[in-house]
Residue frames as a rotation matrix with the C-alpha (Angstrom) as fourth column:
UNK 1
0.323 0.158 0.933 41.73
0.946 -0.019 -0.324 102.89
-0.034 0.987 -0.156 36.29
UNK 2
-0.704 -0.594 -0.390 43.61
0.523 -0.804 0.283 105.95
-0.481 -0.005 0.877 35.08
UNK 3
0.475 0.823 0.310 41.64
0.842 -0.325 -0.430 108.90
-0.253 0.465 -0.848 33.74
UNK 4
-0.719 -0.659 -0.220 42.84
0.523 -0.721 0.454 111.77
-0.458 0.212 0.864 31.62
UNK 5
0.256 0.716 -0.650 40.97
-0.095 -0.650 -0.754 114.74
-0.962 0.254 -0.098 30.26
UNK 6
0.166 -0.145 0.975 40.66
0.910 0.404 -0.094 114.29
-0.381 0.903 0.199 26.51
UNK 7
-0.017 -0.279 -0.960 42.48
-0.096 -0.955 0.279 117.12
-0.995 0.097 -0.011 24.76
UNK 8
0.927 0.375 0.001 42.00
-0.024 0.062 -0.998 117.92
-0.375 0.925 0.067 21.09
UNK 9
0.161 -0.872 0.463 44.84
0.910 0.312 0.272 117.23
-0.382 0.378 0.844 18.67
UNK 10
0.469 -0.137 -0.872 46.73
-0.243 -0.970 0.022 120.27
-0.849 0.202 -0.488 17.41
UNK 11
0.341 -0.312 0.887 47.62
0.852 0.502 -0.151 120.21
-0.398 0.807 0.436 13.73
UNK 12
0.284 -0.352 -0.892 50.03
-0.281 -0.920 0.274 122.65
-0.917 0.172 -0.360 12.07
UNK 13
0.547 -0.057 0.835 50.38
0.750 0.477 -0.459 122.68
-0.372 0.877 0.304 8.28
UNK 14
0.194 -0.573 -0.796 53.27
-0.284 -0.810 0.513 124.47
-0.939 0.127 -0.320 6.55
UNK 15
0.852 0.004 0.523 53.76
0.494 0.327 -0.806 124.72
-0.175 0.945 0.276 2.79
UNK 16
0.074 -0.937 -0.341 57.40
0.333 -0.299 0.894 125.32
-0.940 -0.180 0.290 1.90
UNK 17
0.148 -0.096 -0.984 58.75
-0.709 -0.704 -0.038 127.22
-0.690 0.703 -0.172 -1.13
UNK 18
-0.805 -0.503 -0.314 59.80
-0.582 0.568 0.582 123.92
-0.115 0.651 -0.750 -2.73
UNK 19
-0.072 0.935 -0.348 56.13
-0.812 0.147 0.565 122.83
0.579 0.323 0.749 -2.52
UNK 20
-0.666 -0.142 -0.733 56.83
0.290 0.856 -0.429 120.41
0.688 -0.498 -0.528 0.31
UNK 21
0.273 0.789 0.550 54.03
-0.503 -0.371 0.781 120.22
0.820 -0.490 0.295 2.85
UNK 22
-0.810 -0.484 -0.330 54.88
0.074 0.474 -0.877 119.56
0.581 -0.735 -0.348 6.48
UNK 23
0.325 0.922 0.210 52.07
-0.348 -0.090 0.933 118.53
0.879 -0.377 0.291 8.78
UNK 24
-0.831 -0.555 -0.026 52.80
-0.143 0.258 -0.956 118.39
0.537 -0.791 -0.294 12.49
UNK 25
0.316 0.934 -0.166 50.25
-0.115 0.212 0.970 116.63
0.942 -0.287 0.175 14.68
UNK 26
-0.826 -0.447 0.342 50.44
-0.383 0.001 -0.924 117.06
0.413 -0.894 -0.172 18.44
UNK 27
0.298 0.952 -0.068 48.15
-0.692 0.265 0.672 114.53
0.658 -0.154 0.737 20.02
UNK 28
0.062 -0.167 0.984 47.94
-0.829 0.540 0.144 111.91
-0.555 -0.825 -0.105 22.70
UNK 29
-0.582 -0.339 -0.739 49.38
-0.735 0.608 0.299 108.82
0.348 0.718 -0.603 21.04
UNK 30
-0.937 0.295 0.189 47.40
0.122 0.780 -0.613 106.68
-0.328 -0.552 -0.767 23.48
UNK 31
-0.075 0.955 -0.288 44.18
-0.246 -0.298 -0.922 108.40
-0.966 0.002 0.257 22.37
UNK 32
-0.072 -0.017 -0.997 45.09
-0.992 -0.100 0.073 107.94
-0.101 0.995 -0.010 18.69
UNK 33
-0.862 -0.390 -0.324 45.83
-0.430 0.900 0.063 104.25
0.267 0.193 -0.944 19.19
UNK 34
-0.816 0.577 0.030 42.52
0.406 0.611 -0.680 103.64
-0.410 -0.543 -0.733 20.99
UNK 35
-0.529 0.625 0.573 40.32
0.577 -0.230 0.784 105.93
0.622 0.746 -0.239 18.91
UNK 36
0.080 0.523 -0.849 39.42
0.937 -0.329 -0.114 108.06
-0.339 -0.787 -0.516 21.92
UNK 37
-0.514 -0.205 0.833 38.42
0.617 -0.763 0.193 111.52
0.596 0.613 0.519 20.72
UNK 38
-0.966 0.011 0.260 36.84
-0.145 -0.853 -0.501 114.72
0.216 -0.522 0.825 21.98
UNK 39
-0.052 0.994 -0.093 33.36
-0.279 0.075 0.957 113.19
0.959 0.075 0.274 22.20
UNK 40
0.443 0.110 -0.890 34.49
0.729 0.533 0.429 112.00
0.522 -0.839 0.156 25.65
UNK 41
0.838 -0.134 0.529 35.24
-0.346 -0.880 0.326 114.45
0.422 -0.456 -0.784 28.46
UNK 42
0.031 -0.883 0.469 37.75
-0.946 0.126 0.299 112.04
-0.323 -0.453 -0.831 29.96
UNK 43
-0.521 -0.409 -0.749 39.21
-0.749 0.640 0.172 108.73
0.409 0.651 -0.640 28.91
UNK 44
-0.943 0.134 0.304 37.39
-0.082 0.794 -0.603 106.56
-0.322 -0.593 -0.738 31.43
UNK 45
-0.012 0.984 -0.178 34.09
-0.530 -0.157 -0.834 107.37
-0.848 0.084 0.523 29.66
UNK 46
-0.068 -0.095 -0.993 35.33
-0.989 0.136 0.054 105.61
0.130 0.986 -0.103 26.51
UNK 47
0.921 0.369 0.125 34.64
-0.377 0.925 0.050 101.93
-0.097 -0.093 0.991 25.82
UNK 48
0.587 -0.781 -0.214 38.39
0.290 0.450 -0.844 101.72
0.756 0.433 0.491 25.08
UNK 49
0.693 -0.266 0.670 39.44
-0.639 -0.658 0.400 103.04
0.335 -0.705 -0.625 28.50
UNK 50
0.812 -0.389 0.436 41.15
-0.055 0.692 0.720 99.82
-0.582 -0.608 0.540 29.59
UNK 51
0.527 -0.641 0.557 43.33
0.847 0.348 -0.401 99.66
0.063 0.684 0.727 26.48
UNK 52
0.606 -0.275 0.747 44.12
-0.053 -0.950 -0.308 103.38
0.794 0.147 -0.590 26.92
UNK 53
0.798 -0.277 0.535 45.36
-0.584 -0.136 0.800 102.61
-0.148 -0.951 -0.271 30.45
UNK 54
0.700 -0.574 0.424 47.55
0.538 0.815 0.216 99.80
-0.469 0.077 0.880 29.08
UNK 55
0.429 -0.531 0.731 49.16
0.674 -0.350 -0.650 102.25
0.601 0.772 0.208 26.65
UNK 56
0.743 -0.095 0.663 49.59
-0.357 -0.894 0.271 104.87
0.567 -0.438 -0.698 29.41
UNK 57
0.806 -0.425 0.411 51.74
-0.281 0.337 0.899 102.42
-0.521 -0.840 0.152 31.37
UNK 58
0.747 -0.515 0.420 54.04
0.665 0.593 -0.455 101.66
-0.015 0.619 0.785 28.40
UNK 59
-0.075 -0.865 -0.497 57.52
0.439 -0.476 0.762 103.04
-0.895 -0.161 0.415 27.89
UNK 60
0.194 0.059 -0.979 58.26
-0.646 -0.744 -0.173 105.40
-0.738 0.666 -0.106 24.99
UNK 61
-0.766 -0.564 -0.309 59.87
-0.610 0.484 0.627 102.51
-0.204 0.669 -0.715 23.07
UNK 62
-0.718 0.569 0.400 56.80
0.477 0.822 -0.313 100.29
-0.507 -0.034 -0.861 23.56
UNK 63
0.275 0.832 -0.481 54.49
0.126 -0.527 -0.840 103.08
-0.953 0.171 -0.250 22.39
UNK 64
-0.190 -0.445 -0.875 56.72
-0.826 -0.410 0.388 103.65
-0.531 0.796 -0.290 19.36
UNK 65
-0.973 -0.182 0.140 56.41
-0.104 0.894 0.437 99.97
-0.205 0.410 -0.889 18.48
UNK 66
-0.279 0.950 0.141 52.62
0.618 0.290 -0.731 100.11
-0.735 -0.117 -0.668 18.88
UNK 67
0.283 0.365 -0.887 52.46
-0.334 -0.829 -0.448 103.19
-0.899 0.423 -0.113 16.66
UNK 68
-0.693 -0.603 -0.396 54.49
-0.593 0.164 0.788 101.46
-0.410 0.781 -0.471 13.92
UNK 69
-0.808 0.457 0.371 51.69
0.518 0.852 0.079 98.89
-0.280 0.256 -0.925 13.61
UNK 70
0.152 0.924 -0.350 49.10
0.661 -0.358 -0.659 101.70
-0.735 -0.131 -0.666 13.56
UNK 71
-0.491 -0.483 -0.725 50.95
-0.028 -0.823 0.567 104.02
-0.871 0.299 0.391 11.15
UNK 72
-0.984 0.081 0.157 49.50
0.166 0.120 0.979 102.77
0.061 0.989 -0.131 7.84
UNK 73
-0.133 0.990 -0.038 45.85
0.969 0.138 0.207 102.75
0.210 -0.009 -0.978 8.99
UNK 74
0.107 0.102 -0.989 46.45
0.548 -0.836 -0.027 106.23
-0.829 -0.539 -0.146 10.45
UNK 75
-0.757 -0.472 -0.451 47.89
-0.101 -0.597 0.796 107.54
-0.645 0.648 0.405 7.16
UNK 76
-0.811 0.508 0.291 45.00
0.507 0.361 0.783 106.00
0.292 0.782 -0.550 5.23
UNK 77
0.094 0.893 -0.440 42.55
0.987 -0.141 -0.075 107.89
-0.129 -0.427 -0.895 7.45
UNK 78
0.081 -0.163 -0.983 44.14
0.158 -0.972 0.174 111.26
-0.984 -0.169 -0.053 6.60
UNK 79
0.253 0.061 0.966 43.66
0.957 0.130 -0.259 112.86
-0.141 0.990 -0.026 3.19
UNK 80
-0.003 -0.296 -0.955 45.35
0.046 -0.954 0.296 115.90
-0.999 -0.044 0.016 1.65
UNK 81
0.435 0.204 0.877 44.61
0.859 0.196 -0.472 117.15
-0.269 0.959 -0.090 -1.85
UNK 82
-0.552 -0.625 -0.552 46.55
0.299 -0.766 0.568 119.64
-0.778 0.149 0.610 -3.99
UNK 83
-0.974 0.201 0.105 44.82
0.023 -0.375 0.927 121.92
0.226 0.905 0.361 -6.47
UNK 84
-0.363 0.921 0.141 41.08
-0.924 -0.376 0.075 121.94
0.123 -0.103 0.987 -6.95
UNK 85
-0.104 0.416 0.904 38.67
-0.457 0.787 -0.415 119.14
-0.883 -0.456 0.108 -6.19
UNK 86
0.854 0.383 -0.351 38.40
-0.462 0.252 -0.850 118.64
-0.237 0.889 0.392 -9.96
UNK 87
0.108 -0.918 -0.382 42.17
-0.891 0.081 -0.447 117.94
0.441 0.389 -0.809 -10.19
UNK 88
0.940 0.330 0.081 41.86
-0.321 0.785 0.529 115.22
0.111 -0.524 0.845 -7.55
UNK 89
0.152 -0.969 -0.195 45.62
-0.216 0.159 -0.963 115.32
0.964 0.189 -0.185 -6.83
UNK 90
0.980 0.190 -0.056 45.87
-0.005 0.306 0.952 113.31
0.198 -0.933 0.301 -3.63
UNK 91
0.238 -0.929 0.283 49.14
-0.813 -0.350 -0.466 114.00
0.532 -0.119 -0.838 -1.80
UNK 92
0.389 -0.222 -0.894 51.11
0.311 0.945 -0.100 110.97
0.867 -0.239 0.437 -0.61
UNK 93
0.576 -0.132 0.806 51.69
-0.719 -0.552 0.423 111.31
0.389 -0.823 -0.413 3.13
UNK 94
0.150 -0.580 -0.801 54.45
0.355 0.787 -0.504 109.72
0.923 -0.209 0.324 5.18
UNK 95
0.999 0.028 -0.022 55.45
0.029 -0.289 0.957 109.81
0.020 -0.957 -0.289 8.83
UNK 96
0.369 -0.924 0.102 58.97
-0.171 -0.175 -0.970 111.20
0.914 0.340 -0.223 9.12
UNK 97
-0.767 -0.632 -0.111 59.27
0.004 0.168 -0.986 111.10
0.642 -0.757 -0.126 12.89
UNK 98
0.517 0.841 -0.162 57.36
0.185 0.075 0.980 110.42
0.836 -0.536 -0.117 16.07
UNK 99
-0.595 -0.685 0.421 58.43
-0.238 -0.350 -0.906 112.11
0.768 -0.639 0.046 19.28
UNK 100
0.548 0.734 -0.402 57.15
0.166 0.375 0.912 110.30
0.820 -0.566 0.084 22.36
UNK 101
-0.075 -0.597 0.799 58.35
-0.756 -0.489 -0.436 111.79
0.650 -0.637 -0.414 25.64
UNK 102
-0.815 -0.246 -0.524 59.12
0.122 0.812 -0.570 109.48
0.566 -0.529 -0.633 28.55
UNK 103
0.187 0.936 -0.299 56.15
0.580 0.141 0.803 108.69
0.793 -0.323 -0.516 30.82
UNK 104
-0.082 -0.123 -0.989 55.51
0.974 -0.221 -0.053 111.01
-0.212 -0.968 0.138 33.72
């Protein structure tokens, strides 16, 4: 069984002059796909450790395909609002790109 230290996701939010919002998430795609988060010190402590190991052995293309199936549930779990809470202007989010480096 593989084991990785669970690292927190890094999120960078930029608001452009044209009112476009860019959100960049740097995270372990394997951890996202398996729901492994910082409550675990390393991945083998998670009940999803075996599936995590399956993802770790996949090629970038295979991970990309797995993420495509996960993309909509992921977007539904993230919420961004514009204005005040009274305005309730929920911002429609999309995934423009996913950069998955080769294994190793």
